[in-house]
C-alpha positions as CSV (number, residue, x, y, z in Angstrom):
1,M,0.0,0.0,0.0
2,D,3.0,2.3,0.3
3,D,2.9,3.5,-3.3
4,V,-0.9,3.8,-3.6
5,P,-2.0,7.3,-4.6
6,I,-3.4,9.4,-1.7
7,T,-6.6,10.0,-3.7
8,N,-7.6,6.4,-2.7
9,I,-8.1,7.4,0.9
10,L,-9.0,11.1,0.5
11,R,-12.0,12.1,2.5
12,Q,-14.4,14.9,1.8
13,T,-15.1,17.3,4.7
14,K,-17.4,20.2,5.5
15,L,-15.9,23.4,4.2
16,I,-15.1,26.1,6.7
17,L,-14.9,29.7,5.5
18,P,-12.8,32.5,7.1
19,T,-16.0,34.4,7.7
20,D,-17.7,31.5,9.5
21,T,-18.2,31.8,13.2
22,I,-16.1,29.8,15.6
23,A,-19.3,28.2,16.8
24,R,-19.8,26.6,13.4
25,A,-16.2,25.4,13.4
26,A,-16.8,23.9,16.9
27,E,-19.9,22.1,15.6
28,A,-17.9,20.7,12.6
29,F,-15.2,19.4,15.0
30,R,-18.0,17.5,16.9
31,V,-19.8,16.1,13.8
32,L,-16.7,15.1,11.8
33,G,-14.7,13.8,14.7
34,L,-11.6,15.8,13.5
35,T,-9.3,17.9,15.7
36,E,-8.2,20.1,12.8
37,L,-10.2,21.5,9.9
38,P,-9.1,23.2,6.6
39,V,-10.3,26.8,6.0
40,V,-11.2,27.4,2.4
41,S,-11.9,30.6,0.5
42,G,-13.5,29.9,-2.9
43,V,-11.6,26.8,-4.0
44,R,-8.3,27.7,-2.3
45,L,-6.9,26.5,1.0
46,V,-6.1,29.6,3.1
47,G,-5.4,28.0,6.5
48,M,-6.3,25.6,9.3
49,V,-8.3,25.9,12.5
50,T,-7.6,23.5,15.3
51,E,-9.5,22.5,18.4
52,A,-6.5,23.5,20.5
53,S,-6.6,27.1,19.3
54,V,-10.3,27.4,19.8
55,L,-10.0,25.9,23.3
56,E,-7.2,28.2,24.2
57,L,-9.3,31.2,23.2
58,L,-12.3,29.9,25.1
59,V,-10.3,29.6,28.3
60,R,-8.9,33.2,28.0
61,E,-12.1,35.0,26.9
62,N,-15.8,35.1,27.3
63,P,-17.2,31.9,25.5
64,D,-20.3,33.8,24.3
65,V,-18.1,36.4,22.6
66,V,-15.7,33.9,21.3
67,M,-18.3,31.7,19.6
68,R,-19.5,34.7,17.6
69,Q,-16.0,35.6,16.3
70,P,-15.0,34.7,12.8
71,V,-12.8,31.7,12.2
72,L,-10.2,34.1,10.8
73,S,-9.4,35.2,14.3
74,V,-8.0,31.7,15.3
75,M,-6.9,30.4,11.8
76,H,-3.3,29.4,11.2
77,E,-2.3,30.6,7.7
78,D,1.1,28.9,7.6
79,C,-0.4,25.4,7.1
80,V,1.3,22.5,5.4
81,S,-0.5,20.5,2.7
82,G,-0.1,17.5,0.5
83,N,-0.7,17.0,-3.2
84,T,-3.0,14.6,-4.9
85,Y,0.0,13.0,-6.8
86,M,1.7,12.0,-3.5
87,T,1.7,8.4,-2.2
88,I,0.4,7.3,1.1
89,R,4.0,6.8,2.3
90,Q,4.9,10.4,1.4
91,I,1.8,11.7,3.2
92,A,2.7,9.7,6.3
93,E,6.1,11.3,6.3
94,I,4.6,14.8,6.1
95,L,2.2,14.1,9.0
96,N,5.0,12.8,11.1
97,D,7.5,15.5,10.3
98,N,5.0,18.3,11.0
99,H,3.3,16.7,14.0
100,R,-0.2,17.0,12.3
101,Q,-3.3,14.9,12.9
102,V,-5.0,16.1,9.7
103,L,-3.4,17.0,6.4
104,P,-5.3,19.1,3.7
105,I,-4.8,17.9,0.1
106,V,-4.7,20.2,-2.9
107,D,-4.3,19.3,-6.6
108,Q,-1.6,20.6,-9.0
109,Y,-3.5,23.9,-9.4
110,G,-3.7,24.5,-5.7
111,V,-7.5,23.7,-5.6
112,F,-8.6,22.1,-2.3
113,Q,-9.6,18.4,-2.7
114,G,-10.1,17.1,0.8
115,V,-8.2,15.9,3.9
116,V,-6.3,12.8,5.1
117,T,-6.0,11.9,8.8
118,R,-3.4,9.8,10.6
119,Q,-6.1,7.1,11.1
120,D,-6.7,7.0,7.4
121,V,-2.9,6.5,6.8
122,F,-2.7,3.8,9.5
123,G,-5.6,1.9,8.0
124,A,-4.1,2.1,4.5
125,L,-0.6,1.0,5.5
126,F,-1.8,-1.8,7.8
127,G,-4.5,-2.9,5.5
128,T,-7.2,-2.4,8.1
129,M,-9.5,0.2,6.5
130,R,-13.2,-0.5,6.8
131,P,-16.3,1.3,5.4
132,P,-18.1,3.2,8.1
133,S,-21.3,1.3,7.4
134,V,-22.3,-1.8,5.5
135,A,-25.8,-3.0,4.3
136,G,-26.8,-6.4,3.2
137,L,-29.5,-8.9,2.4
138,A,-30.0,-12.6,3.0
139,T,-30.6,-14.7,0.0
140,P,-31.2,-18.5,-0.6
141,L,-27.8,-18.6,-2.2
142,G,-25.9,-16.9,0.6
143,V,-25.2,-13.5,2.2
144,Y,-25.1,-10.3,0.1
145,L,-23.2,-7.2,1.3
146,T,-22.7,-3.8,-0.1
147,T,-21.3,-0.4,0.8
148,G,-23.6,1.2,-1.7
149,Y,-21.0,1.5,-4.4
150,L,-19.3,-1.9,-3.9
151,R,-20.9,-5.3,-3.5
152,A,-19.9,-8.8,-2.6
153,G,-21.3,-12.2,-1.8
154,A,-24.5,-13.6,-3.3
155,S,-25.1,-12.9,-7.0
156,S,-28.1,-11.1,-8.6
157,L,-29.7,-14.5,-9.0
158,G,-29.7,-14.9,-5.2
159,L,-31.3,-11.5,-4.8
160,F,-33.9,-12.4,-7.4
161,L,-34.7,-15.7,-5.6
162,T,-35.1,-13.8,-2.4
163,G,-38.2,-12.1,-3.9
164,V,-39.4,-15.4,-5.2
165,V,-39.1,-17.2,-1.9
166,M,-40.9,-14.3,0.0
167,I,-43.9,-14.5,-2.3
168,L,-44.0,-18.3,-2.4
169,T,-43.9,-18.4,1.4
170,W,-46.9,-16.0,1.5
171,F,-48.7,-18.3,-1.0
172,A,-47.9,-21.3,1.2
173,A,-49.3,-19.4,4.3
174,A,-52.5,-18.6,2.3
175,L,-52.8,-22.2,1.2
176,S,-52.4,-23.4,4.7
177,V,-55.2,-21.3,6.0
178,Y,-57.3,-22.3,3.0
179,G,-56.6,-26.0,3.7
180,F,-57.6,-25.5,7.3
181,A,-60.9,-23.9,6.4
182,W,-61.6,-26.8,3.9
183,L,-60.7,-29.4,6.5
184,V,-63.0,-27.8,9.2
185,Q,-65.9,-27.6,6.7
186,A,-65.3,-31.2,5.6
187,T,-65.3,-32.6,9.1
188,S,-67.8,-30.4,10.9
189,P,-71.0,-28.4,10.2
190,L,-69.1,-25.1,10.3
191,P,-68.9,-23.8,6.7
192,L,-65.5,-22.1,7.1
193,L,-64.4,-22.5,3.4
194,A,-67.7,-21.1,2.2
195,I,-67.3,-18.1,4.5
196,L,-63.8,-17.5,3.3
197,Q,-64.9,-17.7,-0.4
198,S,-67.9,-15.4,0.2
199,P,-67.5,-11.6,-0.4
200,P,-68.0,-9.5,2.8
201,L,-71.6,-8.5,3.5
202,G,-70.6,-4.9,4.4
203,T,-72.5,-5.0,7.7
204,Y,-71.2,-6.2,11.1
205,N,-71.9,-9.9,11.4
206,W,-70.2,-13.0,12.7
207,M,-69.4,-14.4,9.2
208,D,-67.4,-11.3,8.2
209,V,-65.6,-11.4,11.5
210,V,-64.6,-15.1,10.9
211,R,-63.6,-14.3,7.3
212,S,-61.4,-11.4,8.5
213,A,-59.8,-13.6,11.1
214,L,-59.0,-16.3,8.6
215,L,-57.3,-13.7,6.3
216,V,-55.4,-12.1,9.1
217,A,-54.3,-15.6,10.2
218,Q,-52.2,-15.8,7.0
219,F,-49.7,-13.3,8.5
220,P,-48.7,-15.3,11.6
221,V,-48.6,-18.5,9.5
222,F,-46.3,-16.7,7.1
223,L,-44.0,-15.7,9.9
224,I,-43.9,-19.3,11.3
225,L,-43.1,-20.7,7.8
226,F,-40.5,-18.1,7.2
227,R,-38.8,-18.8,10.5
228,F,-38.0,-22.4,9.3
229,L,-36.5,-21.3,6.0
230,P,-32.7,-21.4,5.5
231,I,-32.8,-17.7,4.5
232,T,-33.3,-16.7,8.2
233,G,-30.0,-18.3,9.1
234,Y,-28.3,-16.4,6.3
235,H,-30.1,-13.3,7.6
236,A,-28.5,-13.8,11.0
237,A,-25.1,-14.4,9.5
238,E,-25.4,-11.2,7.5
239,H,-26.2,-9.2,10.6
240,Q,-23.3,-10.7,12.6
241,V,-20.8,-10.0,9.9
242,V,-22.0,-6.4,9.5
243,H,-21.7,-6.0,13.2
244,A,-18.1,-7.4,13.1
245,I,-17.1,-5.1,10.2
246,E,-18.6,-1.9,11.7
247,N,-17.1,-2.6,15.2
248,G,-13.6,-3.3,13.8
249,E,-13.6,-7.0,14.8
250,P,-11.7,-9.6,12.8
251,L,-13.9,-11.8,10.5
252,D,-13.1,-14.9,12.4
253,P,-15.9,-17.5,12.8
254,Q,-15.5,-17.5,16.6
255,I,-15.7,-13.7,16.8
256,V,-18.6,-13.4,14.3
257,C,-20.7,-16.0,16.1
258,Q,-20.6,-13.8,19.2
259,M,-22.0,-10.8,17.4
260,P,-25.8,-9.9,17.8
261,R,-28.3,-11.3,15.4
262,V,-30.4,-8.1,15.7
263,H,-29.3,-5.0,13.8
264,P,-30.8,-1.6,14.3
265,R,-30.8,-0.7,10.6
266,C,-32.4,-3.9,9.5
267,G,-35.3,-3.4,7.0
268,T,-37.4,-5.6,9.3
269,N,-37.8,-2.6,11.6
270,L,-39.4,-0.5,8.8
271,V,-41.7,-3.3,7.7
272,V,-42.8,-3.9,11.3
273,A,-43.4,-0.2,11.8
274,V,-45.6,0.1,8.8
275,A,-47.5,-3.1,9.7
276,V,-48.1,-1.9,13.3
277,F,-49.2,1.5,12.1
278,M,-51.7,0.0,9.6
279,M,-53.0,-2.5,12.1
280,L,-53.6,0.2,14.8
281,V,-55.2,2.6,12.4
282,E,-57.7,-0.2,11.5
283,R,-58.4,-1.4,15.0
284,V,-58.4,1.7,17.2
285,P,-61.4,4.2,17.1
286,V,-61.1,6.7,14.3
287,Q,-60.7,9.7,16.6
288,L,-57.6,8.3,18.2
289,A,-56.3,5.9,15.6
290,V,-53.7,8.0,13.8
291,L,-52.3,9.7,16.9
292,F,-52.1,6.4,18.9
293,A,-50.5,4.6,15.9
294,V,-47.9,7.4,15.4
295,L,-46.9,7.4,19.1
296,V,-46.5,3.6,19.2
297,V,-44.4,3.6,16.0
298,I,-42.2,6.5,17.2
299,F,-41.5,5.0,20.6
300,A,-41.6,1.3,20.1
301,W,-40.9,0.5,16.5
302,R,-37.2,-0.5,17.1
303,S,-38.1,-2.6,20.1
304,I,-40.9,-4.4,18.2
305,G,-38.6,-4.7,15.1
306,G,-35.8,-6.1,17.2
307,F,-38.2,-8.7,18.8
308,V,-39.4,-9.8,15.3
309,Q,-35.8,-10.0,14.0
310,Y,-34.7,-12.2,16.9
311,Y,-37.7,-14.5,17.0
312,V,-38.9,-14.6,13.4
313,T,-36.6,-13.3,10.7
314,T,-33.3,-14.6,12.1
315,K,-32.2,-17.9,13.7
316,P,-28.8,-19.2,14.9
317,P,-26.8,-19.7,11.7
318,T,-25.1,-22.8,10.7
319,E,-21.3,-23.0,10.1
320,K,-22.0,-22.9,6.3
321,Q,-24.1,-19.7,6.7
322,I,-21.5,-18.0,8.9
323,E,-18.8,-19.0,6.3
324,S,-20.9,-17.4,3.5
325,G,-21.2,-14.2,5.5
326,I,-17.5,-14.1,6.3
327,N,-16.5,-14.7,2.7
328,A,-18.8,-11.9,1.5
329,G,-17.3,-9.6,4.2
330,R,-13.7,-10.4,3.3
331,S,-14.4,-9.8,-0.4
332,L,-16.1,-6.5,0.3
333,L,-13.3,-5.3,2.5
334,E,-10.7,-6.3,-0.1
335,Q,-12.5,-4.2,-2.7
336,Y,-12.9,-1.3,-0.3
337,R,-9.2,-1.2,0.7
338,K,-8.1,-1.1,-2.9
339,N,-10.1,2.0,-3.5
340,P,-11.9,3.3,-0.4
341,S,-12.8,6.7,-2.0
342,Y,-14.6,5.1,-4.9
343,R,-18.0,6.7,-5.6
344,G,-20.2,5.5,-8.4
345,S,-23.5,7.0,-9.7
346,E,-26.6,7.3,-7.6
347,L,-28.3,4.8,-9.9
348,Q,-25.5,2.3,-9.1
349,R,-26.0,2.8,-5.4
350,I,-29.8,2.1,-5.7
351,W,-29.1,-1.0,-7.8
352,N,-26.5,-2.2,-5.4
353,S,-28.9,-2.0,-2.5
354,G,-30.3,-5.2,-3.9
355,M,-33.9,-4.2,-3.6
356,P,-34.6,-3.6,-7.3
357,V,-33.6,-7.2,-8.1
358,V,-35.6,-8.6,-5.1
359,M,-38.6,-6.7,-6.4
360,L,-38.1,-8.2,-9.9
361,G,-38.3,-11.6,-8.2
362,V,-41.5,-10.6,-6.5
363,A,-43.0,-9.3,-9.7
364,A,-42.1,-12.5,-11.6
365,T,-43.8,-14.6,-9.0
366,L,-47.0,-12.6,-8.4
367,P,-48.8,-14.0,-11.5
368,L,-48.8,-17.4,-9.9
369,G,-51.0,-15.8,-7.2
370,Y,-53.6,-14.7,-9.7
371,L,-53.8,-18.3,-11.1
372,L,-54.1,-19.8,-7.6
373,D,-56.9,-17.3,-6.7
374,K,-58.7,-18.2,-9.9
375,F,-58.7,-21.9,-9.2
376,L,-59.1,-21.5,-5.4
377,P,-61.6,-18.6,-4.9
378,G,-61.1,-16.8,-1.5
379,L,-57.5,-17.8,-1.2
380,F,-56.4,-14.2,-0.9
């Protein structure tokens, strides 16, 4: 990695102008997690402002007055910078020789390009750089991971099959409830199948209640069936590998297995939030429905989503599933470390999320539902 161009680890940062207040610079320190920030006028680097210089001024003078002063009053104009044609090794030498934590980078025309930190250089030289966040999906063919612009693991076929499996599982749940209604009607005087096949009467009556209950029962049956699919093990492995990457842990099976199966950014949380909202809106009196549903979703959606993740959409992964996740993680990290600053198009980022391909799988399978409903009226 010594001779890799510095542009590979260049990071973009919030621009601080000489006329900005010290308060804005202080907020930038906090948000970006940097101790030194470049000050730019137009496209030119004109200086650096450091946490140390701001703190020194705060100690000596009234903080309320200091925070309204311009950055120019604490800016160091004699700052050292690097060039985009330099290698990581050369940048490391400049950081070391000048005792800097952050080095601004300019191009051959003196135009400001970004900054490089000591941590960036360490990660590049030691081969330990990791993306700040990773997303992923579980597929029947293994774990899929992406940074948005880079992807690894399961192929597009696996993503397509994820959509197919989701819809087929829903069909299986509907058929299970349909079969139960048929069995009850065949073995007792209760005409459950006839009730299921009949259109709602539109007035409150016990048959419409039974029909609604049968249709609603498809959802818990779907969850039970989904829990037993191999994809839930891959889902757990995906979460555990993502946790390991984002926490800087080695992708070792023993370490990965200790990571949580629940992840706060899992799409399950969003699905559950929408489902809870819709259910409460339909079940609670109209006057209170929306307000009550909004409050429940705001304060409990992550907790409910975490519960569903743990008990429904994930299960302890097998060694094969953990291995699939680790292989995807290692491949993604290898790509990222070769070019961590790579940014593709927004369209590429959307495609790499995996959801467009999953939805193609859903769309390809839905026609089967129309055929089933035609031959089995009342199925849906």
